[in-house]
All heavy atoms as TSV, in Angstrom:
chain	resi	resn	atom	element	x	y	z
A	1	MET	N	N	65.979	37.095	-54.321
A	1	MET	CA	C	65.365	36.240	-53.329
A	1	MET	C	C	65.159	34.848	-53.928
A	1	MET	O	O	64.899	34.687	-55.111
A	1	MET	CB	C	64.022	36.819	-52.888
A	1	MET	CG	C	63.305	35.960	-51.884
A	1	MET	SD	S	61.860	36.683	-51.091
A	1	MET	CE	C	60.866	37.180	-52.433
A	2	SER	N	N	65.286	33.845	-53.087
A	2	SER	CA	C	65.109	32.468	-53.509
A	2	SER	C	C	63.675	32.234	-53.975
A	2	SER	O	O	62.732	32.759	-53.391
A	2	SER	CB	C	65.439	31.541	-52.353
A	2	SER	OG	O	65.144	30.210	-52.698
A	3	LYS	N	N	63.507	31.419	-54.977
A	3	LYS	CA	C	62.180	31.111	-55.504
A	3	LYS	C	C	61.725	29.723	-55.068
A	3	LYS	O	O	60.945	29.068	-55.742
A	3	LYS	CB	C	62.196	31.189	-57.036
A	3	LYS	CG	C	62.443	32.572	-57.574
A	3	LYS	CD	C	61.283	33.479	-57.279
A	3	LYS	CE	C	61.499	34.855	-57.865
A	3	LYS	NZ	N	60.447	35.783	-57.479
A	4	VAL	N	N	62.248	29.245	-53.906
A	4	VAL	CA	C	61.897	27.926	-53.398
A	4	VAL	C	C	61.281	28.078	-52.016
A	4	VAL	O	O	61.819	28.787	-51.162
A	4	VAL	CB	C	63.149	27.018	-53.325
A	4	VAL	CG1	C	62.794	25.661	-52.764
A	4	VAL	CG2	C	63.791	26.873	-54.691
A	5	CYS	N	N	60.168	27.410	-51.783
A	5	CYS	CA	C	59.507	27.442	-50.478
A	5	CYS	C	C	60.301	26.578	-49.507
A	5	CYS	O	O	60.634	25.428	-49.814
A	5	CYS	CB	C	58.078	26.927	-50.606
A	5	CYS	SG	S	57.192	26.838	-49.034
A	6	GLU	N	N	60.599	27.130	-48.313
A	6	GLU	CA	C	61.365	26.392	-47.315
A	6	GLU	C	C	60.522	25.347	-46.589
A	6	GLU	O	O	61.061	24.499	-45.896
A	6	GLU	CB	C	61.978	27.363	-46.305
A	6	GLU	CG	C	63.021	28.272	-46.896
A	6	GLU	CD	C	63.642	29.200	-45.884
A	6	GLU	OE1	O	63.608	28.887	-44.678
A	6	GLU	OE2	O	64.165	30.244	-46.306
A	7	VAL	N	N	59.197	25.382	-46.739
A	7	VAL	CA	C	58.320	24.440	-46.053
A	7	VAL	C	C	58.026	23.238	-46.945
A	7	VAL	O	O	58.263	22.099	-46.561
A	7	VAL	CB	C	57.010	25.128	-45.618
A	7	VAL	CG1	C	56.061	24.137	-44.966
A	7	VAL	CG2	C	57.317	26.268	-44.674
A	8	CYS	N	N	57.512	23.485	-48.145
A	8	CYS	CA	C	57.084	22.380	-49.004
A	8	CYS	C	C	58.052	22.095	-50.156
A	8	CYS	O	O	57.920	21.071	-50.824
A	8	CYS	CB	C	55.693	22.661	-49.566
A	8	CYS	SG	S	55.620	24.063	-50.689
A	9	GLY	N	N	58.998	22.997	-50.413
A	9	GLY	CA	C	59.965	22.770	-51.485
A	9	GLY	C	C	59.450	23.126	-52.870
A	9	GLY	O	O	60.069	22.770	-53.876
A	10	LYS	N	N	58.332	23.826	-52.930
A	10	LYS	CA	C	57.775	24.227	-54.227
A	10	LYS	C	C	58.758	25.155	-54.933
A	10	LYS	O	O	59.352	26.026	-54.315
A	10	LYS	CB	C	56.441	24.928	-54.014
A	10	LYS	CG	C	55.643	25.175	-55.278
A	10	LYS	CD	C	54.342	25.865	-54.971
A	10	LYS	CE	C	53.370	24.903	-54.340
A	10	LYS	NZ	N	52.027	25.494	-54.210
A	11	HIS	N	N	58.945	24.969	-56.245
A	11	HIS	CA	C	59.929	25.735	-57.004
A	11	HIS	C	C	59.390	26.045	-58.394
A	11	HIS	O	O	58.353	25.490	-58.787
A	11	HIS	CB	C	61.244	24.952	-57.100
A	11	HIS	CG	C	61.084	23.596	-57.732
A	11	HIS	ND1	N	61.101	23.405	-59.091
A	11	HIS	CD2	C	60.883	22.380	-57.179
A	11	HIS	CE1	C	60.938	22.118	-59.354
A	11	HIS	NE2	N	60.787	21.476	-58.204
A	12	PRO	N	N	60.070	26.928	-59.152
A	12	PRO	CA	C	59.589	27.251	-60.492
A	12	PRO	C	C	59.599	26.025	-61.417
A	12	PRO	O	O	60.477	25.165	-61.317
A	12	PRO	CB	C	60.583	28.299	-61.001
A	12	PRO	CG	C	61.183	28.868	-59.776
A	12	PRO	CD	C	61.216	27.763	-58.785
A	13	VAL	N	N	58.588	25.962	-62.293
A	13	VAL	CA	C	58.449	24.862	-63.233
A	13	VAL	C	C	58.292	25.456	-64.627
A	13	VAL	O	O	57.587	26.448	-64.805
A	13	VAL	CB	C	57.222	23.991	-62.877
A	13	VAL	CG1	C	57.033	22.883	-63.875
A	13	VAL	CG2	C	57.356	23.436	-61.478
A	14	ALA	N	N	58.956	24.860	-65.618
A	14	ALA	CA	C	58.871	25.345	-66.990
A	14	ALA	C	C	57.661	24.739	-67.684
A	14	ALA	O	O	57.265	23.601	-67.403
A	14	ALA	CB	C	60.138	24.994	-67.757
A	15	GLY	N	N	57.074	25.525	-68.579
A	15	GLY	CA	C	55.931	25.055	-69.352
A	15	GLY	C	C	55.840	25.833	-70.646
A	15	GLY	O	O	56.811	26.473	-71.057
A	16	ARG	N	N	54.697	25.777	-71.281
A	16	ARG	CA	C	54.504	26.475	-72.547
A	16	ARG	C	C	53.194	27.229	-72.541
A	16	ARG	O	O	52.191	26.727	-72.031
A	16	ARG	CB	C	54.512	25.494	-73.710
A	16	ARG	CG	C	55.868	24.899	-73.984
A	16	ARG	CD	C	55.837	24.083	-75.218
A	16	ARG	NE	N	57.184	23.753	-75.630
A	16	ARG	CZ	C	57.458	22.840	-76.529
A	16	ARG	NH1	N	56.485	22.176	-77.103
A	16	ARG	NH2	N	58.703	22.601	-76.864
A	17	SER	N	N	53.202	28.432	-73.120
A	17	SER	CA	C	51.981	29.190	-73.363
A	17	SER	C	C	51.538	28.880	-74.784
A	17	SER	O	O	52.346	28.919	-75.711
A	17	SER	CB	C	52.233	30.691	-73.236
A	17	SER	OG	O	52.474	31.044	-71.917
A	18	ILE	N	N	50.254	28.572	-74.938
A	18	ILE	CA	C	49.726	28.270	-76.267
A	18	ILE	C	C	48.618	29.276	-76.565
A	18	ILE	O	O	47.626	29.363	-75.845
A	18	ILE	CB	C	49.189	26.833	-76.344
A	18	ILE	CG1	C	50.307	25.857	-75.990
A	18	ILE	CG2	C	48.646	26.545	-77.730
A	18	ILE	CD1	C	49.888	24.421	-75.995
A	19	SER	N	N	48.808	30.057	-77.618
A	19	SER	CA	C	47.838	31.089	-77.974
A	19	SER	C	C	46.652	30.470	-78.716
A	19	SER	O	O	46.634	29.272	-79.023
A	19	SER	CB	C	48.508	32.146	-78.853
A	19	SER	OG	O	48.806	31.587	-80.118
A	20	HIS	N	N	45.665	31.311	-79.004
A	20	HIS	CA	C	44.484	30.852	-79.728
A	20	HIS	C	C	44.844	30.319	-81.113
A	20	HIS	O	O	44.242	29.360	-81.600
A	20	HIS	CB	C	43.470	31.995	-79.840
A	20	HIS	CG	C	42.198	31.609	-80.523
A	20	HIS	ND1	N	41.287	30.748	-79.951
A	20	HIS	CD2	C	41.688	31.950	-81.728
A	20	HIS	CE1	C	40.270	30.583	-80.795
A	20	HIS	NE2	N	40.489	31.308	-81.869
A	21	SER	N	N	45.860	30.934	-81.741
A	21	SER	CA	C	46.301	30.476	-83.064
A	21	SER	C	C	47.301	29.324	-82.954
A	21	SER	O	O	47.884	28.905	-83.945
A	21	SER	CB	C	46.934	31.630	-83.838
A	21	SER	OG	O	48.084	32.099	-83.163
A	22	HIS	N	N	47.499	28.824	-81.732
A	22	HIS	CA	C	48.355	27.688	-81.405
A	22	HIS	C	C	49.846	27.965	-81.609
A	22	HIS	O	O	50.622	27.064	-81.870
A	22	HIS	CB	C	47.932	26.433	-82.180
A	22	HIS	CG	C	48.277	25.162	-81.450
A	22	HIS	ND1	N	47.591	24.742	-80.335
A	22	HIS	CD2	C	49.254	24.250	-81.652
A	22	HIS	CE1	C	48.126	23.622	-79.894
A	22	HIS	NE2	N	49.132	23.309	-80.680
A	23	ARG	N	N	50.227	29.235	-81.506
A	23	ARG	CA	C	51.665	29.563	-81.480
A	23	ARG	C	C	52.154	29.251	-80.071
A	23	ARG	O	O	51.507	29.583	-79.089
A	23	ARG	CB	C	51.892	31.030	-81.813
A	23	ARG	CG	C	51.595	31.344	-83.273
A	23	ARG	CD	C	51.786	32.804	-83.562
A	23	ARG	NE	N	53.144	33.236	-83.294
A	23	ARG	CZ	C	54.117	33.326	-84.206
A	23	ARG	NH1	N	53.856	33.000	-85.447
A	23	ARG	NH2	N	55.313	33.744	-83.878
A	24	VAL	N	N	53.313	28.608	-79.960
A	24	VAL	CA	C	53.818	28.123	-78.678
A	24	VAL	C	C	55.037	28.935	-78.269
A	24	VAL	O	O	55.924	29.194	-79.077
A	24	VAL	CB	C	54.193	26.625	-78.781
A	24	VAL	CG1	C	54.750	26.107	-77.481
A	24	VAL	CG2	C	52.985	25.815	-79.195
A	25	SER	N	N	55.051	29.369	-77.002
A	25	SER	CA	C	56.228	30.056	-76.461
A	25	SER	C	C	56.487	29.513	-75.054
A	25	SER	O	O	55.564	29.067	-74.365
A	25	SER	CB	C	56.010	31.571	-76.426
A	25	SER	OG	O	54.909	31.885	-75.625
A	26	ASN	N	N	57.733	29.534	-74.658
A	26	ASN	CA	C	58.107	29.016	-73.345
A	26	ASN	C	C	57.739	30.008	-72.248
A	26	ASN	O	O	57.747	31.208	-72.459
A	26	ASN	CB	C	59.609	28.736	-73.296
A	26	ASN	CG	C	60.026	27.648	-74.244
A	26	ASN	OD1	O	59.256	26.733	-74.507
A	26	ASN	ND2	N	61.226	27.742	-74.775
A	27	ARG	N	N	57.414	29.499	-71.075
A	27	ARG	CA	C	57.094	30.346	-69.939
A	27	ARG	C	C	57.468	29.614	-68.652
A	27	ARG	O	O	57.803	28.433	-68.684
A	27	ARG	CB	C	55.618	30.722	-69.913
A	27	ARG	CG	C	54.679	29.542	-69.779
A	27	ARG	CD	C	53.317	29.940	-69.316
A	27	ARG	NE	N	53.380	30.404	-67.943
A	27	ARG	CZ	C	52.328	30.744	-67.218
A	27	ARG	NH1	N	51.125	30.677	-67.750
A	27	ARG	NH2	N	52.438	31.137	-65.989
A	28	MET	N	N	57.398	30.349	-67.533
A	28	MET	CA	C	57.702	29.775	-66.230
A	28	MET	C	C	56.469	29.902	-65.331
A	28	MET	O	O	55.782	30.917	-65.358
A	28	MET	CB	C	58.873	30.504	-65.571
A	28	MET	CG	C	60.189	30.339	-66.273
A	28	MET	SD	S	60.819	28.671	-66.203
A	28	MET	CE	C	61.245	28.553	-64.479
A	29	PHE	N	N	56.208	28.871	-64.545
A	29	PHE	CA	C	55.185	28.897	-63.507
A	29	PHE	C	C	55.929	29.076	-62.190
A	29	PHE	O	O	56.608	28.160	-61.732
A	29	PHE	CB	C	54.376	27.600	-63.484
A	29	PHE	CG	C	53.551	27.382	-64.718
A	29	PHE	CD1	C	54.045	26.658	-65.790
A	29	PHE	CD2	C	52.274	27.909	-64.808
A	29	PHE	CE1	C	53.281	26.451	-66.917
A	29	PHE	CE2	C	51.501	27.707	-65.940
A	29	PHE	CZ	C	52.007	26.976	-66.996
A	30	ARG	N	N	55.828	30.262	-61.599
A	30	ARG	CA	C	56.578	30.576	-60.385
A	30	ARG	C	C	55.650	30.575	-59.173
A	30	ARG	O	O	54.561	31.139	-59.226
A	30	ARG	CB	C	57.252	31.944	-60.511
A	30	ARG	CG	C	58.324	31.977	-61.586
A	30	ARG	CD	C	59.031	33.304	-61.620
A	30	ARG	NE	N	60.076	33.300	-62.607
A	30	ARG	CZ	C	59.940	33.712	-63.865
A	30	ARG	NH1	N	58.776	34.171	-64.269
A	30	ARG	NH2	N	60.956	33.668	-64.699
A	31	PRO	N	N	56.079	29.968	-58.062
A	31	PRO	CA	C	55.260	30.002	-56.851
A	31	PRO	C	C	55.275	31.392	-56.235
A	31	PRO	O	O	56.229	32.150	-56.412
A	31	PRO	CB	C	55.931	28.984	-55.930
A	31	PRO	CG	C	57.332	28.927	-56.394
A	31	PRO	CD	C	57.303	29.180	-57.865
A	32	ASN	N	N	54.212	31.725	-55.503
A	32	ASN	CA	C	54.106	33.027	-54.853
A	32	ASN	C	C	54.842	32.957	-53.514
A	32	ASN	O	O	54.279	32.580	-52.489
A	32	ASN	CB	C	52.632	33.382	-54.659
A	32	ASN	CG	C	52.443	34.788	-54.166
A	32	ASN	OD1	O	53.403	35.519	-53.968
A	32	ASN	ND2	N	51.198	35.161	-53.952
A	33	ILE	N	N	56.134	33.305	-53.530
A	33	ILE	CA	C	56.998	33.209	-52.360
A	33	ILE	C	C	57.018	34.542	-51.623
A	33	ILE	O	O	57.222	35.585	-52.235
A	33	ILE	CB	C	58.435	32.814	-52.761
A	33	ILE	CG1	C	58.448	31.503	-53.539
A	33	ILE	CG2	C	59.343	32.755	-51.553
A	33	ILE	CD1	C	58.145	30.291	-52.722
A	34	GLN	N	N	56.795	34.489	-50.308
A	34	GLN	CA	C	56.832	35.677	-49.462
A	34	GLN	C	C	57.838	35.449	-48.341
A	34	GLN	O	O	57.974	34.332	-47.843
A	34	GLN	CB	C	55.455	35.947	-48.844
A	34	GLN	CG	C	54.340	36.099	-49.853
A	34	GLN	CD	C	54.519	37.326	-50.723
A	34	GLN	OE1	O	54.929	38.368	-50.241
A	34	GLN	NE2	N	54.190	37.194	-51.997
A	35	LYS	N	N	58.549	36.506	-47.941
A	35	LYS	CA	C	59.479	36.421	-46.823
A	35	LYS	C	C	58.726	36.832	-45.567
A	35	LYS	O	O	58.305	37.980	-45.436
A	35	LYS	CB	C	60.686	37.330	-47.051
A	35	LYS	CG	C	61.715	37.244	-45.936
A	35	LYS	CD	C	63.030	37.825	-46.354
A	35	LYS	CE	C	63.874	36.663	-46.798
A	35	LYS	NZ	N	65.257	36.878	-46.907
A	36	ILE	N	N	58.523	35.876	-44.637
A	36	ILE	CA	C	57.762	36.142	-43.420
A	36	ILE	C	C	58.585	35.734	-42.201
A	36	ILE	O	O	59.551	34.987	-42.311
A	36	ILE	CB	C	56.407	35.398	-43.411
A	36	ILE	CG1	C	56.619	33.893	-43.437
A	36	ILE	CG2	C	55.527	35.855	-44.538
A	36	ILE	CD1	C	55.367	33.109	-43.146
A	37	THR	N	N	58.173	36.221	-41.043
A	37	THR	CA	C	58.800	35.851	-39.787
A	37	THR	C	C	58.048	34.664	-39.208
A	37	THR	O	O	56.835	34.722	-39.030
A	37	THR	CB	C	58.757	37.027	-38.798
A	37	THR	OG1	O	59.366	38.164	-39.405
A	37	THR	CG2	C	59.510	36.686	-37.525
A	38	ILE	N	N	58.790	33.572	-38.941
A	38	ILE	CA	C	58.167	32.355	-38.427
A	38	ILE	C	C	58.856	31.913	-37.143
A	38	ILE	O	O	59.938	32.384	-36.806
A	38	ILE	CB	C	58.220	31.210	-39.459
A	38	ILE	CG1	C	59.655	30.776	-39.725
A	38	ILE	CG2	C	57.515	31.584	-40.734
A	38	ILE	CD1	C	59.765	29.473	-40.483
A	39	ARG	N	N	58.206	30.988	-36.434
A	39	ARG	CA	C	58.797	30.334	-35.274
A	39	ARG	C	C	59.057	28.892	-35.697
A	39	ARG	O	O	58.137	28.161	-36.028
A	39	ARG	CB	C	57.846	30.383	-34.086
A	39	ARG	CG	C	58.445	29.902	-32.790
A	39	ARG	CD	C	57.468	30.031	-31.631
A	39	ARG	NE	N	56.862	31.356	-31.534
A	39	ARG	CZ	C	57.424	32.403	-30.918
A	39	ARG	NH1	N	58.599	32.278	-30.368
A	39	ARG	NH2	N	56.791	33.562	-30.869
A	40	ASP	N	N	60.343	28.477	-35.714
A	40	ASP	CA	C	60.685	27.143	-36.192
A	40	ASP	C	C	60.420	26.080	-35.121
A	40	ASP	O	O	59.894	26.362	-34.043
A	40	ASP	CB	C	62.136	27.092	-36.692
A	40	ASP	CG	C	63.155	27.395	-35.613
A	40	ASP	OD1	O	62.779	27.494	-34.439
A	40	ASP	OD2	O	64.339	27.537	-35.963
A	41	ALA	N	N	60.782	24.839	-35.415
A	41	ALA	CA	C	60.486	23.718	-34.527
A	41	ALA	C	C	61.163	23.845	-33.164
A	41	ALA	O	O	60.653	23.357	-32.154
A	41	ALA	CB	C	60.904	22.411	-35.192
A	42	LYS	N	N	62.326	24.492	-33.126
A	42	LYS	CA	C	63.050	24.667	-31.863
A	42	LYS	C	C	62.548	25.857	-31.057
A	42	LYS	O	O	63.031	26.111	-29.974
A	42	LYS	CB	C	64.533	24.841	-32.142
A	42	LYS	CG	C	65.184	23.628	-32.759
A	42	LYS	CD	C	66.649	23.870	-33.007
A	42	LYS	CE	C	67.307	22.660	-33.637
A	42	LYS	NZ	N	68.723	22.903	-33.920
A	43	GLY	N	N	61.601	26.614	-31.622
A	43	GLY	CA	C	61.064	27.772	-30.928
A	43	GLY	C	C	61.773	29.062	-31.236
A	43	GLY	O	O	61.457	30.097	-30.665
A	44	HIS	N	N	62.753	29.038	-32.135
A	44	HIS	CA	C	63.485	30.245	-32.516
A	44	HIS	C	C	62.687	31.047	-33.538
A	44	HIS	O	O	62.000	30.477	-34.388
A	44	HIS	CB	C	64.846	29.882	-33.104
A	44	HIS	CG	C	65.742	29.196	-32.123
A	44	HIS	ND1	N	66.093	27.870	-32.258
A	44	HIS	CD2	C	66.336	29.635	-30.990
A	44	HIS	CE1	C	66.877	27.535	-31.266
A	44	HIS	NE2	N	67.040	28.578	-30.469
A	45	VAL	N	N	62.783	32.350	-33.468
A	45	VAL	CA	C	62.123	33.237	-34.424
A	45	VAL	C	C	63.115	33.568	-35.520
A	45	VAL	O	O	64.249	33.959	-35.242
A	45	VAL	CB	C	61.620	34.520	-33.724
A	45	VAL	CG1	C	61.041	35.490	-34.738
A	45	VAL	CG2	C	60.592	34.176	-32.668
A	46	ARG	N	N	62.700	33.371	-36.768
A	46	ARG	CA	C	63.575	33.671	-37.905
A	46	ARG	C	C	62.727	34.042	-39.106
A	46	ARG	O	O	61.518	33.857	-39.108
A	46	ARG	CB	C	64.478	32.487	-38.232
A	46	ARG	CG	C	63.742	31.261	-38.738
A	46	ARG	CD	C	64.698	30.113	-38.991
A	46	ARG	NE	N	64.013	28.996	-39.610
A	46	ARG	CZ	C	63.921	28.800	-40.924
A	46	ARG	NH1	N	64.477	29.667	-41.766
A	46	ARG	NH2	N	63.286	27.777	-41.421
A	47	ARG	N	N	63.406	34.547	-40.141
A	47	ARG	CA	C	62.715	34.898	-41.385
A	47	ARG	C	C	62.901	33.762	-42.373
A	47	ARG	O	O	63.967	33.157	-42.444
A	47	ARG	CB	C	63.242	36.211	-41.936
A	47	ARG	CG	C	62.859	37.351	-41.003
A	47	ARG	CD	C	63.242	38.726	-41.441
A	47	ARG	NE	N	62.943	39.110	-42.786
A	47	ARG	CZ	C	61.852	39.753	-43.179
A	47	ARG	NH1	N	60.921	40.044	-42.291
A	47	ARG	NH2	N	61.685	40.117	-44.420
A	48	ALA	N	N	61.835	33.476	-43.126
A	48	ALA	CA	C	61.876	32.365	-44.059
A	48	ALA	C	C	61.102	32.713	-45.320
A	48	ALA	O	O	60.181	33.526	-45.295
A	48	ALA	CB	C	61.280	31.119	-43.414
A	49	ASN	N	N	61.484	32.067	-46.418
A	49	ASN	CA	C	60.780	32.196	-47.688
A	49	ASN	C	C	59.728	31.092	-47.754
A	49	ASN	O	O	60.067	29.906	-47.797
A	49	ASN	CB	C	61.748	32.059	-48.861
A	49	ASN	CG	C	62.744	33.181	-48.899
A	49	ASN	OD1	O	62.389	34.318	-48.652
A	49	ASN	ND2	N	63.986	32.873	-49.204
A	50	VAL	N	N	58.437	31.483	-47.735
A	50	VAL	CA	C	57.343	30.526	-47.672
A	50	VAL	C	C	56.331	30.879	-48.756
A	50	VAL	O	O	56.034	32.053	-48.985
A	50	VAL	CB	C	56.672	30.562	-46.279
A	50	VAL	CG1	C	55.534	29.577	-46.193
A	50	VAL	CG2	C	57.694	30.310	-45.183
A	51	CYS	N	N	55.779	29.861	-49.420
A	51	CYS	CA	C	54.762	30.124	-50.436
A	51	CYS	C	C	53.426	30.417	-49.751
A	51	CYS	O	O	53.167	29.985	-48.635
A	51	CYS	CB	C	54.643	28.953	-51.405
A	51	CYS	SG	S	54.009	27.428	-50.719
A	52	THR	N	N	52.574	31.143	-50.437
A	52	THR	CA	C	51.305	31.571	-49.859
A	52	THR	C	C	50.356	30.394	-49.633
A	52	THR	O	O	49.517	30.454	-48.738
A	52	THR	CB	C	50.622	32.619	-50.747
A	52	THR	OG1	O	50.515	32.109	-52.075
A	52	THR	CG2	C	51.415	33.903	-50.761
A	53	SER	N	N	50.500	29.318	-50.385
A	53	SER	CA	C	49.629	28.160	-50.151
A	53	SER	C	C	49.970	27.482	-48.826
A	53	SER	O	O	49.075	26.970	-48.148
A	53	SER	CB	C	49.721	27.170	-51.313
A	53	SER	OG	O	51.053	26.759	-51.513
A	54	CYS	N	N	51.249	27.499	-48.409
A	54	CYS	CA	C	51.626	26.958	-47.096
A	54	CYS	C	C	51.124	27.865	-45.980
A	54	CYS	O	O	50.699	27.386	-44.929
A	54	CYS	CB	C	53.137	26.800	-46.990
A	54	CYS	SG	S	53.791	25.420	-47.943
A	55	MET	N	N	51.162	29.185	-46.203
A	55	MET	CA	C	50.643	30.117	-45.202
A	55	MET	C	C	49.149	29.924	-45.013
A	55	MET	O	O	48.653	29.878	-43.885
A	55	MET	CB	C	50.915	31.564	-45.619
A	55	MET	CG	C	52.335	32.004	-45.428
A	55	MET	SD	S	52.480	33.770	-45.635
A	55	MET	CE	C	52.998	33.864	-47.325
A	56	LYS	N	N	48.412	29.775	-46.106
A	56	LYS	CA	C	46.964	29.613	-46.047
A	56	LYS	C	C	46.586	28.286	-45.397
A	56	LYS	O	O	45.606	28.210	-44.649
A	56	LYS	CB	C	46.379	29.691	-47.456
A	56	LYS	CG	C	44.875	29.703	-47.497
A	56	LYS	CD	C	44.372	29.938	-48.902
A	56	LYS	CE	C	42.864	29.974	-48.924
A	56	LYS	NZ	N	42.343	30.197	-50.275
A	57	ALA	N	N	47.369	27.231	-45.637
A	57	ALA	CA	C	47.087	25.909	-45.080
A	57	ALA	C	C	47.497	25.825	-43.617
A	57	ALA	O	O	47.170	24.834	-42.948
A	57	ALA	CB	C	47.803	24.853	-45.884
A	58	GLY	N	N	48.230	26.817	-43.099
A	58	GLY	CA	C	48.639	26.808	-41.704
A	58	GLY	C	C	49.807	25.901	-41.412
A	58	GLY	O	O	49.956	25.394	-40.304
A	59	LYS	N	N	50.664	25.660	-42.410
A	59	LYS	CA	C	51.815	24.780	-42.225
A	59	LYS	C	C	52.962	25.451	-41.474
A	59	LYS	O	O	53.897	24.785	-41.072
A	59	LYS	CB	C	52.332	24.288	-43.581
A	59	LYS	CG	C	51.343	23.390	-44.302
A	59	LYS	CD	C	51.927	22.901	-45.599
A	59	LYS	CE	C	50.959	22.001	-46.330
A	59	LYS	NZ	N	51.507	21.533	-47.595
A	60	VAL	N	N	52.892	26.770	-41.278
A	60	VAL	CA	C	53.937	27.499	-40.552
A	60	VAL	C	C	53.316	28.243	-39.382
A	60	VAL	O	O	52.166	28.676	-39.437
A	60	VAL	CB	C	54.692	28.503	-41.461
A	60	VAL	CG1	C	55.501	27.775	-42.506
A	60	VAL	CG2	C	53.744	29.479	-42.110
A	61	GLU	N	N	54.087	28.370	-38.308
A	61	GLU	CA	C	53.643	29.133	-37.146
A	61	GLU	C	C	54.260	30.499	-37.229
A	61	GLU	O	O	55.476	30.660	-37.159
A	61	GLU	CB	C	54.082	28.441	-35.863
A	61	GLU	CG	C	53.609	29.142	-34.611
A	61	GLU	CD	C	54.072	28.465	-33.352
A	61	GLU	OE1	O	54.516	27.310	-33.417
A	61	GLU	OE2	O	54.004	29.115	-32.296
A	62	ARG	N	N	53.419	31.506	-37.442
A	62	ARG	CA	C	53.916	32.873	-37.580
A	62	ARG	C	C	54.276	33.442	-36.224
A	62	ARG	O	O	53.618	33.164	-35.228
A	62	ARG	CB	C	52.879	33.736	-38.266
A	62	ARG	CG	C	52.584	33.177	-39.664
A	62	ARG	CD	C	51.820	34.073	-40.506
A	62	ARG	NE	N	52.592	35.251	-40.840
A	62	ARG	CZ	C	52.281	36.075	-41.819
A	62	ARG	NH1	N	51.238	35.822	-42.551
A	62	ARG	NH2	N	52.994	37.122	-42.060
A	63	ALA	N	N	55.334	34.224	-36.205
A	63	ALA	CA	C	55.794	34.811	-34.944
A	63	ALA	C	C	55.229	36.195	-34.751
A	63	ALA	O	O	54.792	36.844	-35.636
A	63	ALA	CB	C	57.302	34.870	-34.925
């Protein structure tokens, strides 16, 4: 499944984990993407990959 939100465009970002002893390892910050049924601007019902922050903010109209 795609890791990009179709509403806001949020995508995975690379970063680093730093332990207490300051050892550094690479990691990924991934958005919480869910596949939901939405009603788009034209009124059609379709499935889309949307992040949970867009769902909570009400940026999508659920069908």
